[in-house]
C-alpha positions in Angstrom: -71.2 7.2 30.9 -71.8 10.9 30.5 -69.4 13.0 28.4 -66.3 12.1 26.4 -62.8 11.3 27.6 -59.5 12.2 25.8 -56.3 10.6 26.9 -52.9 11.3 25.3 -51.7 7.9 26.3 -54.0 6.6 23.5 -51.8 8.5 21.0 -48.3 8.2 19.6 -45.9 10.3 21.8 -44.9 12.7 19.1 -48.5 13.8 18.5 -49.8 14.1 22.1 -49.1 17.7 22.9 -50.4 19.1 19.6 -53.6 17.1 19.8 -54.3 18.3 23.4 -53.4 21.9 22.4 -55.9 21.8 19.5 -58.7 20.7 21.9 -57.8 23.5 24.4 -57.7 26.2 21.7 -61.1 25.1 20.5 -62.6 25.0 24.0 -61.2 28.1 25.6 -60.0 30.4 22.7 -56.5 30.4 24.2 -53.1 29.1 23.2 -50.7 26.8 25.1 -47.0 26.0 25.2 -44.9 23.5 27.2 -41.2 22.8 27.4 -42.1 19.1 28.1 -43.8 18.2 24.8 -41.5 15.2 24.2 -43.1 13.5 27.2 -46.5 15.2 27.4 -49.4 13.6 29.1 -52.9 14.8 29.6 -56.4 13.6 30.3 -59.6 15.5 29.6 -63.2 14.5 30.5 -65.6 16.9 28.7 -69.3 16.9 29.9 -72.1 18.9 28.2 -74.8 19.4 30.9 -77.4 21.4 29.1 -75.9 25.0 28.7 -73.2 24.2 31.3 -70.0 22.5 30.4 -67.8 20.8 33.0 -64.3 19.7 32.2 -62.0 17.6 34.4 -58.5 18.1 33.1 -55.0 17.0 34.2 -51.8 17.7 32.2 -48.1 18.0 32.2 -47.2 21.6 33.3 -47.9 24.1 30.5 -48.3 27.9 30.0 -51.8 28.9 28.8 -52.7 32.4 27.6 -55.2 34.5 25.8 -54.4 37.6 23.9 -56.6 40.6 23.3 -57.0 39.5 19.6 -58.0 36.0 20.8 -60.5 37.4 23.2 -62.2 39.6 20.5 -62.3 36.9 18.0 -63.4 34.1 20.3 -65.7 35.8 22.9 -68.3 33.2 23.6 -70.1 35.3 26.2 -69.3 32.9 28.9 -67.9 32.8 32.4 -65.1 30.3 33.2 -64.9 29.0 36.7 -61.9 26.8 37.6 -61.2 24.7 40.6 -57.5 23.8 41.0 -57.1 20.3 42.4 -53.4 19.6 41.8 -50.2 21.6 41.1 -49.5 25.3 41.5 -50.2 28.1 39.1 -49.7 31.8 38.7 -52.6 33.6 37.1 -52.0 37.0 35.5 -54.8 39.3 34.3 -54.6 42.9 33.0 -56.7 44.4 35.7 -55.7 42.2 38.7 -52.0 41.5 38.3 -50.7 38.1 39.3 -52.4 35.8 41.8 -50.8 32.6 43.1 -53.2 29.6 43.0 -52.8 26.4 44.9 -55.0 23.3 45.2 -58.5 24.0 46.6 -58.5 27.5 45.1 -61.4 28.7 42.8 -61.3 31.5 40.4 -63.6 33.0 37.7 -62.6 34.5 34.3 -64.6 36.0 31.5 -64.4 34.9 27.9 -63.5 38.5 27.0 -60.6 38.5 29.4 -56.9 38.5 28.5 -54.9 36.3 30.9 -51.8 34.1 31.3 -51.5 31.0 33.4 -48.0 29.7 34.3 -47.1 26.6 36.3 -44.7 26.8 39.2 -41.3 26.3 37.6 -40.1 24.3 40.6 -43.0 21.9 40.4 -43.0 19.3 37.5 -46.0 17.5 38.9 -49.1 17.4 36.8 -51.6 20.2 36.9 -55.2 19.1 37.6 -58.4 21.0 37.8 -62.1 21.2 37.1 -63.5 23.9 34.7 -67.0 25.1 34.4 -68.2 27.2 31.4 -71.7 28.7 31.3 -73.3 31.6 29.5 -73.0 35.0 31.2 -76.7 35.6 30.8 -77.5 32.7 33.1 -75.7 34.0 36.2 -78.3 36.0 38.3 -75.7 38.5 39.4 -74.8 41.9 37.9 -71.7 41.6 35.6 -70.1 44.7 37.4 -70.3 42.8 40.8 -68.7 39.6 39.3 -65.9 41.7 37.8 -64.8 42.6 41.3 -63.3 39.1 41.8 -62.2 38.2 38.2 -58.8 36.5 38.5 -58.7 36.2 42.2 -57.9 33.0 44.0 -60.7 32.2 46.4 -60.6 29.3 48.9 -62.7 26.2 48.4 -62.0 24.8 51.8 -65.1 26.0 53.5 -68.6 27.4 53.0 -70.1 27.6 49.6 -66.7 27.2 47.9 -66.2 23.8 49.6 -69.8 22.8 48.6 -69.1 23.6 45.0 -65.8 21.9 45.0 -67.1 18.7 46.5 -69.9 18.5 43.9 -67.5 19.1 41.0 -65.0 16.5 42.1 -67.8 14.0 42.9 -69.2 14.6 39.4 -66.0 13.4 37.9 -65.9 10.3 40.1 -69.5 9.3 39.2 -69.4 10.3 35.5 -69.1 6.6 34.4 -72.3 5.8 36.2 -74.3 8.7 34.8 -76.2 9.0 31.6 -77.4 11.7 29.1 -80.8 11.9 30.8 -79.0 13.2 34.0 -77.3 16.0 32.2 -79.9 18.8 32.4 -80.5 18.3 36.1 -76.8 18.2 36.8 -76.2 21.3 34.8 -78.9 23.2 36.7 -77.3 22.1 40.0 -73.8 23.2 39.0 -75.2 26.6 38.0 -77.1 27.0 41.3 -74.0 26.0 43.3 -71.8 28.4 41.3 -74.3 31.2 41.7 -74.4 30.5 45.5 -70.6 30.6 45.7 -70.3 33.8 43.9 -73.2 35.4 45.8 -71.5 34.5 49.1 -68.1 35.7 47.9 -69.6 39.0 46.9 -72.0 39.3 49.8 -74.9 39.4 47.3 -77.2 36.5 48.4 -80.2 38.8 48.1 -79.7 38.9 44.4 -80.4 35.2 44.0 -83.8 33.9 43.3 -85.6 31.8 45.9 -85.3 28.8 43.6 -81.5 29.1 43.5 -81.3 29.6 47.2 -83.5 26.6 47.9 -81.6 24.4 45.5 -78.3 25.4 47.1 -79.6 24.7 50.5 -80.7 21.2 49.4 -77.3 20.4 47.9 -75.5 21.7 51.0 -77.6 19.5 53.1 -76.8 16.4 51.0 -73.1 17.1 51.3 -73.4 17.6 55.0 -75.4 14.3 55.5 -72.9 12.3 53.4 -70.0 13.6 55.5 -71.8 12.8 58.8 -73.6 9.5 58.1 -71.5 7.8 60.8 -73.0 10.0 63.5 -76.1 8.3 65.0 -77.2 11.8 66.3 -77.5 13.1 62.7 -81.2 14.2 62.6 -83.2 16.8 60.6 -83.2 19.0 63.7 -79.4 18.9 63.9 -79.1 19.6 60.2 -81.5 22.5 60.3 -79.5 24.1 63.1 -76.2 23.6 61.2 -77.7 25.4 58.2 -79.4 28.1 60.2 -82.8 27.4 59.0 -86.0 26.4 60.8 -86.9 22.7 60.8 -90.2 23.3 59.0 -88.5 25.3 56.2 -85.9 22.5 55.8 -88.5 19.8 55.6 -90.6 21.8 53.1 -87.7 22.7 50.8 -85.9 19.3 50.9 -89.1 17.4 50.1 -89.9 19.6 47.2 -86.5 19.2 45.6 -86.2 15.4 46.4 -89.3 14.2 44.5 -91.4 14.0 47.7 -88.8 12.0 49.7 -88.4 13.3 53.3 -85.0 14.2 54.7 -85.2 11.4 57.3 -85.9 8.8 54.5 -83.1 10.2 52.4 -80.6 9.9 55.3 -81.8 6.3 56.0 -81.5 5.3 52.4 -77.9 6.7 52.1 -76.9 4.9 55.3 -78.3 1.6 54.0 -76.7 2.0 50.7 -73.2 2.5 52.3 -73.8 -0.6 54.6 -75.1 -2.6 51.6 -71.9 -1.8 49.7 -69.6 -2.6 52.6 -71.2 -5.9 53.3 -70.5 -6.9 49.7 -66.9 -5.8 49.9 -64.4 -8.7 50.0 -61.9 -6.5 51.8 -64.4 -6.1 54.7 -65.5 -9.7 55.0 -64.0 -10.0 58.5 -65.7 -7.0 59.8 -68.7 -8.0 61.9 -72.1 -6.9 60.7 -72.8 -4.9 63.8 -69.5 -3.0 63.2 -70.6 -2.1 59.7 -74.0 -1.0 61.0 -72.3 1.3 63.6 -70.0 2.7 61.0 -73.1 4.1 59.2 -75.0 5.4 62.1 -76.8 2.4 63.4 -75.6 1.7 67.0 -78.4 -0.8 67.6 -77.9 -3.9 65.4 -81.6 -4.8 65.7 -82.6 -1.5 64.3 -80.1 -1.9 61.4 -81.3 -5.5 60.6 -85.0 -4.3 60.6 -84.3 -1.4 58.3 -82.0 -3.4 56.0 -84.6 -6.1 55.6 -87.3 -3.6 54.8 -85.1 -1.9 52.2 -83.6 -5.0 50.5 -85.8 -7.9 51.4 -83.2 -10.0 53.2 -81.1 -9.6 56.3 -77.5 -8.1 56.3 -76.0 -11.5 56.9 -77.9 -13.1 54.0 -76.8 -10.3 51.7 -73.2 -10.8 52.7 -73.5 -14.5 52.1 -75.0 -14.1 48.7 -72.5 -11.4 47.7 -69.3 -13.1 49.0 -70.3 -16.8 49.0 -69.3 -17.0 52.7 -71.0 -18.5 55.7 -73.1 -15.9 57.5 -71.2 -13.8 60.1 -72.6 -12.3 63.1 
């Protein structure tokens, strides 16, 4: 597992809110209050990924604020990026006024910034989100440009915002299967995706280094592939066209950032992994092997069996039988 997890359910009810408040004050140099402290619940996963910190947080609705004095005393020279995944908030900053935030909104603040976040008074559902903190000096964009979008809610439903959001949410889901050795690479990827998102929002892609642009392209391709594994027509040519790059450029960049593995091989491996998982799933024991194959982009059962055997050393039916203890199914 990577990072640490704090849950108020592990504490006596009377101390839950104050314990969570202390953690938030320490992490964000801000204060917090809630009218629901008697039944307060929160969960915080805190991951240190090199110089980048990622926090998955869910909590009973609460007001969070930072005063000018807090900002001067606790300026850590960092940017805070937040993806809201649940609940509704109103974010107020001195220079931008109040912005309404809903799930799938992203926004960025600075550790010098005075702000207040209030939950929707009509909504008593938990607030949930993912926060990313990183040193200002690591963002390859001029601070005066970034200041243009401080405190604004920007959609994460499409484009670079969606790519960043998908990666952050997926990071939380996979955290239990990741280890400390993965942290530096993941932190670099998060920083590249944040940089790409901000550059796109500011129309400043030219300010990014080729390294950042290439890494962002590769992560975008990986997300696109995972979303379209079911399509048997998913090929490197289709992917290159979808990302507006030449096929030769895509091959060159992807192979470089995938340890020498080609894009076609990476697609094949992801398809086989999904099929391998489904064939071992008791809930899918009645699904024919050929249907599992088709679900993951193999319309020809013979092609699937040949690729599966080459990857795992046994046929799909043999794998299912060993995993579930069933008689082989066709």
